[in-house]
C-alpha positions in Angstrom: -14.3 16.3 -2.3 -16.1 17.8 -5.3 -16.0 16.4 -8.9 -12.8 17.6 -10.6 -11.1 18.5 -7.3 -7.6 17.0 -6.6 -7.3 14.7 -3.7 -4.8 12.3 -2.0 -5.5 8.6 -1.2 -4.3 7.6 2.3 -4.0 4.1 3.6 -3.1 3.0 7.1 -0.3 0.5 7.0 -2.2 -2.0 9.2 -4.9 -2.2 6.5 -2.4 -3.6 3.9 -1.9 -7.3 3.5 0.3 -9.6 1.3 -1.8 -11.9 -0.7 -1.2 -15.0 -2.8 -0.6 -13.9 -6.5 -2.5 -16.9 -7.8 -5.6 -16.4 -5.5 -8.4 -14.0 -6.6 -9.0 -11.1 -4.1 -12.5 -9.6 -4.0 -13.5 -6.1 -2.9 -9.9 -4.8 -2.7 -7.3 -2.8 -4.6 -4.5 -5.2 -5.5 -1.0 -4.2 -6.8 2.4 -5.7 -7.3 5.5 -4.3 -5.6 9.2 -4.9 -5.1 10.5 -5.3 -1.5 13.4 -2.8 -1.0 14.1 -3.5 2.7 13.0 -5.7 5.6 13.9 -4.6 9.1 13.8 -7.4 11.8 12.2 -6.2 15.0 11.9 -9.4 16.9 8.5 -11.1 16.4 7.6 -8.4 13.8 9.5 -7.1 10.7 8.9 -3.8 9.0 8.8 -4.3 5.3 9.3 -1.4 2.8 8.3 -1.9 -0.8 7.9 0.2 -4.0 5.3 0.3 -6.7 4.4 2.8 -9.4 3.0 5.2 -6.9 5.9 5.3 -4.4 7.3 3.7 -1.3 5.1 1.9 1.2 5.7 0.2 4.6 4.0 -2.4 6.7 4.6 -4.7 9.6 4.4 -8.4 9.3 5.2 -11.4 11.5 9.0 -11.9 11.1 8.4 -15.6 10.1 6.3 -14.3 7.1 8.3 -11.3 6.0 9.6 -11.2 2.5 13.2 -10.3 1.8 14.7 -7.3 -0.1 14.4 -8.1 -3.9 11.3 -10.2 -3.5 8.2 -9.4 -5.7 5.0 -9.4 -3.7 1.3 -8.8 -4.3 -0.3 -6.3 -1.8 -4.0 -5.7 -1.2 -6.1 -3.2 0.7 -9.9 -3.2 1.1 -11.7 -0.5 -0.8 -13.4 0.5 2.4 -10.0 1.1 4.0 -9.0 3.8 1.5 -9.3 7.5 2.6 -9.5 10.5 0.3 -8.2 13.8 1.6 -8.1 17.2 -0.1 -4.7 17.6 -1.8 -2.2 20.1 -0.4 0.8 21.7 -2.0 2.9 19.3 0.0 1.1 16.2 -1.5 3.3 13.4 -2.8 0.8 12.3 -5.5 -2.6 13.6 -6.5 -5.7 12.0 -7.9 -8.6 13.8 -9.5 -12.3 13.1 -8.6 -14.4 12.0 -11.6 -16.5 14.7 -13.1 
């Protein structure tokens, strides 16, 4: 990816985690989100949440899964972010610093 070139940021769902809003998180991108759905799948639940960039999904232990309407804080390690060249079918684009 060259400076000024558009790119997409990709995150694998297993690299996301829900963190305590009061606790500091180091070396991670942290954002707040609203849970829109939680699908029970036995010992795991798939949780879907929205933030300013779009809709995300992740699996959590069912005993720890938030419910629809809950506000959560989500984190992902900087080293778990992937940048890919943007395509015409991209959902959202970023631009590399010049």
